[in-house]
C-alpha positions as CSV (number, residue, x, y, z in Angstrom):
1,M,-26.2,10.1,95.4
2,S,-25.5,13.7,96.3
3,K,-23.0,15.8,94.6
4,T,-20.3,17.6,96.6
5,P,-20.5,21.3,95.7
6,A,-17.4,22.6,93.9
7,A,-15.1,24.8,96.0
8,P,-15.6,28.5,95.3
9,Q,-13.2,30.2,93.0
10,W,-12.1,32.9,95.4
11,L,-11.3,36.4,94.1
12,T,-7.7,37.2,93.4
13,A,-6.1,40.1,95.4
14,E,-6.6,42.5,92.4
15,E,-10.2,41.3,91.9
16,R,-10.9,41.8,95.6
17,R,-9.4,45.3,95.5
18,A,-11.6,46.1,92.4
19,W,-14.7,44.7,94.0
20,L,-14.2,46.5,97.3
21,A,-13.4,49.8,95.5
22,Y,-16.7,49.4,93.6
23,I,-18.6,48.7,96.8
24,D,-17.1,51.8,98.4
25,F,-17.5,54.2,95.5
26,S,-21.0,53.1,94.6
27,T,-22.2,53.5,98.2
28,L,-20.5,56.9,98.6
29,L,-21.6,58.1,95.1
30,A,-25.3,57.2,95.7
31,D,-25.2,59.0,99.1
32,H,-23.5,62.0,97.6
33,I,-26.0,62.4,94.7
34,N,-29.0,61.7,97.0
35,R,-27.8,64.3,99.5
36,Q,-27.2,66.9,96.8
37,L,-30.7,66.4,95.3
38,R,-32.5,66.5,98.7
39,R,-30.6,69.6,99.8
40,D,-31.0,71.6,96.5
41,S,-34.3,70.3,95.2
42,G,-36.1,68.4,97.9
43,I,-36.3,65.2,95.9
44,T,-34.4,61.8,96.0
45,H,-32.2,60.5,93.3
46,A,-34.9,57.9,92.6
47,D,-37.4,60.7,92.1
48,Y,-35.0,62.5,89.8
49,A,-34.5,59.3,87.8
50,L,-38.2,58.7,87.4
51,L,-38.9,62.3,86.3
52,S,-36.0,62.4,83.9
53,R,-37.1,59.1,82.2
54,L,-40.5,60.7,81.7
55,S,-39.0,63.9,80.4
56,A,-36.9,61.9,77.8
57,V,-39.9,60.8,75.8
58,P,-41.7,63.1,73.5
59,D,-45.1,63.2,75.2
60,G,-43.7,62.8,78.8
61,A,-45.6,59.5,79.3
62,L,-44.5,55.9,79.7
63,C,-46.3,52.7,80.4
64,M,-45.8,51.8,84.0
65,T,-44.3,48.4,83.1
66,E,-41.8,50.0,80.7
67,L,-41.0,52.7,83.3
68,A,-40.3,50.0,86.0
69,E,-38.0,48.2,83.7
70,S,-36.1,51.3,82.6
71,L,-35.7,52.3,86.3
72,K,-34.8,48.7,87.3
73,I,-37.3,48.7,90.1
74,T,-40.3,46.5,91.0
75,R,-43.7,47.5,89.8
76,S,-44.9,47.8,93.4
77,R,-42.1,50.2,94.2
78,L,-42.9,52.2,91.1
79,T,-46.6,52.4,92.0
80,H,-45.6,53.8,95.4
81,A,-43.2,56.3,93.9
82,V,-45.7,57.4,91.3
83,T,-48.5,57.8,93.9
84,R,-46.2,60.0,96.0
85,L,-45.1,62.1,93.1
86,Q,-48.7,62.3,91.9
87,Q,-49.8,63.7,95.3
88,A,-47.0,66.3,95.0
89,G,-48.3,67.3,91.5
90,Y,-45.2,66.1,89.7
91,V,-46.7,63.2,87.7
92,G,-50.1,62.1,86.6
93,R,-51.6,58.8,85.5
94,R,-53.8,57.8,82.7
95,E,-55.2,54.6,81.4
96,D,-54.0,53.1,78.1
97,P,-57.0,53.5,75.7
98,T,-56.0,50.4,73.8
99,N,-55.5,48.2,76.9
100,R,-57.3,49.0,80.1
101,R,-54.9,46.9,82.1
102,N,-52.0,49.3,81.4
103,Q,-51.5,52.6,83.0
104,Y,-49.2,55.4,81.9
105,A,-47.2,57.7,84.2
106,T,-47.2,61.2,82.8
107,L,-44.9,64.2,83.6
108,T,-46.8,67.3,84.6
109,D,-45.8,70.8,83.9
110,R,-44.9,71.1,87.6
111,G,-42.7,68.0,87.4
112,R,-41.0,69.3,84.3
113,S,-40.3,72.6,86.1
114,L,-38.9,70.8,89.1
115,L,-36.6,68.7,86.9
116,E,-35.4,71.7,85.0
117,Q,-34.6,73.4,88.3
118,A,-32.8,70.3,89.7
119,A,-30.8,69.3,86.6
120,P,-28.0,71.9,86.7
121,G,-27.0,71.1,90.3
122,H,-27.4,67.3,89.7
123,V,-25.2,67.4,86.6
124,A,-22.6,69.5,88.4
125,A,-22.5,67.1,91.3
126,V,-22.1,64.1,89.0
127,R,-19.4,65.9,87.0
128,R,-17.4,66.8,90.2
129,A,-17.8,63.3,91.8
130,V,-17.1,61.3,88.6
131,F,-16.0,62.9,85.4
132,D,-13.7,65.6,86.8
133,V,-11.6,62.9,88.5
134,L,-11.3,60.6,85.5
135,T,-9.2,60.9,82.4
136,P,-10.9,60.5,79.0
137,D,-9.5,57.0,78.8
138,Q,-10.9,56.1,82.2
139,V,-14.3,57.5,81.2
140,H,-14.2,55.3,78.1
141,A,-13.2,52.3,80.1
142,L,-15.9,52.9,82.7
143,A,-18.5,53.0,79.9
144,G,-17.2,49.7,78.5
145,I,-17.1,48.1,81.9
146,G,-20.6,49.1,82.7
147,S,-22.0,47.9,79.4
148,A,-20.2,44.5,79.7
149,I,-21.5,43.9,83.2
150,K,-25.0,45.1,82.3
151,G,-25.1,42.8,79.3
152,A,-23.9,39.8,81.2
153,L,-26.6,40.3,83.9
154,Q,-29.3,40.8,81.3
155,D,-28.2,37.7,79.4
156,A,-28.3,35.7,82.6
157,D,-31.8,37.0,83.3
158,S,-33.1,36.1,79.9
159,T,-31.9,32.5,80.2
160,A,-33.2,32.0,83.8
161,A,-35.3,28.8,83.8
162,D,-37.1,29.7,87.1
163,P,-39.3,32.8,86.9
164,A,-38.4,33.5,90.6
165,E,-34.8,34.0,89.4
166,A,-35.8,36.7,86.9
167,L,-34.9,40.3,87.6
168,P,-37.6,41.8,90.0
169,W,-39.0,44.3,87.5
170,R,-39.5,41.4,85.0
171,R,-41.5,39.1,87.3
172,R,-45.1,38.7,86.5
């Protein structure tokens, strides 16, 4: 006996307005930040994010698996990005001495220099596009909203019964 699927719970007018606003601003913001970084520093926002994650740890090195998860990208995509940035001299790679199956991405001096050059323009673009147009209460609300949605998505991922349903960077 087959079950009839439940009718979808359609979005209310206000939910639809919020959802479409999110779609529009997230697309426009990603394009704005990417264009600014390409124009001013010759790198993509994805490159900037990778370099900044490496710069945030004391020795400038992260296990590739940990780096993929922190960037929310697949290991394959990370491997391609690291290879490209390695060819440009911005990152290096080294094996984990305790586990030869693991590799570390490492920030080079050239990569750190690029990041230091790119950071002021990037922060100014983010400030102009986001924080200069919001009140302190809106910034607080945005942080809470982002944390709530992120937490719900991570909880759903941790309880996924099917490994194919796991977030891409967590698939084995």
